[in-house]
C-alpha positions, 0 to 999 in steps of 0.5 A: 806598452800596448794600451787596449780600450776593451776588457782582457779576453774573458774578463770585465770589471762591471764598473763605470770605469776601470783600468788594469795592467800586466807589468814586469820589472821594466814597466807596464807591458799591456794596459787595459782601460774602459769606461768613465771616471764620471758618468755625469761628465762622460769623462773617459778613463785614461792610464793617468786617471786616479782611483782610490787604492784603499788598503794597498796603502798598507804596502806603502806603510809597511815599506816605510816601517822597513826603511825605518828599521834599515836606518836603525830607528826601530826594530821589527821585534820592538813591542808597542810598549817600547814606543809608548803605545798601549795594548795588552799584551803588547804585540811586536811591530813584525806581528802588526805588519803581518796582522798577527798582533791580536789587535781589534778589528773595528769597522772603518765605515764611520771614518769616511766624511763628506768634504769639509767635515771635521776629521780626527787626526791620526793620533786622536783617531787611534787613541779613541779606537784603543780606548774602545778596543783596549785588549789584544786577543789571539796574539800570534794568529793573523786576523786582518785589521786596519787598526794595526796599521794606524798604530804602525803610523804612530810608531813611525811618527814617533821615530821620524819626528814628523807626520806620517803623511810627510814620510809617505810623501818623501817616499812617493817622491823618491819613486817619482809618484808625484801624482799619487796623493792622499787627496781624492780631488780630481780622482774618478768618482766612486760608484755603487749600484742604484738598486742593490743591497750594498747601496741600501746598507751603506745608506743606513750606515752613513745616515745622516751623512747620506745626502751629502755623500751622493753626487748624482744618480745616473745610468743605474749608478749612484756617484759618490762625492770625493769623500775624505777618510780618517787614518791615511796609513791604512787606506788613504792613497789615490793614484793611477794604474801607471803609478800603481805599476811603478810602486809594484815594480819596487818589489820586482827590482830588489827594492829599487833603491828605496829598500834593501833586497833582504828587506824585500825578501823579508816582506814577501816571506810568510809571517802570519797565518789565520782563517783569512790566509797567510800574510807577509809583512804587508803582503797577502799570500795567494799561492806563488803571488804576493799582493794586496787588494783594497775595497771601500765605498765606491772603489776596488783595487788590486796589486799582485806580483809573482816574484819567481817569474818577475811579473805583476798585475794590477787593477783599479775600478770605481765601483764598490762591487766591481769584479776585479778579481775576475780581471786579475785572475785572467791576467795572472793566468797569462 
């Protein structure tokens, strides 16, 4: 594994700190790291630095659903109503996985809280969201939604008889991803540019929580405290670029012992199409590439594989408007 402390040729992430990797089924081939995890401490990014993955977490949730289906605990053609969850009409689990369940798309921006603040558990959060967004619309047509993955977590809890986080932890441990957790503690701090429209909008949306969410202002960046989010299943994971690589390898290695090869193939196939693109079961389609990105206050993340060539790329950054797409596109082209 070659480690570079500069951007790939023709690419840069425009963030206080970031990491990127090109990998194959055998592991990481090249890793790029640059910048700092925290500007106030001048703590440099290393391959082990943890970042928030946010919506890449949906690939883990989808993997857990596929594992439950393999064990006969559920069927992808089950409807929500079969699991005592209400939506009208009732989408199938397959439709939820591919964002084609017609579920509402509430903004998650108010699901973030300062450390120590009261947070709703997954059951309460999902119940309250469904009460405000009770009706499904356009079922069968893909429309990206975090709420659909919160519902999948409730289904998993029902059939497994355990909290979603427990099942996720068991899978992470099976993959030797012990440093990947749902806690942002000791992770790279998220950042937003001090003078930007994004920062201004976020300040308004987070009021009156804004002062408690700011750790410092330095070098033109606002550093955000390690805030907590509600609803782990849609975007809660925090891990390093090396752990993200290890997770991506699962899908280049026919499931790597945690999924059957036929389950991996089904996840990668197209299942839902809409104005935002084509989705597999958890995966977003981009030509020959399959993957997912993540974004929220202070962070961006990307994980993509090209199954036919057996290669993958991933990138993590601690800035909400980091230009990770440029980095990923450059690595994809190699």
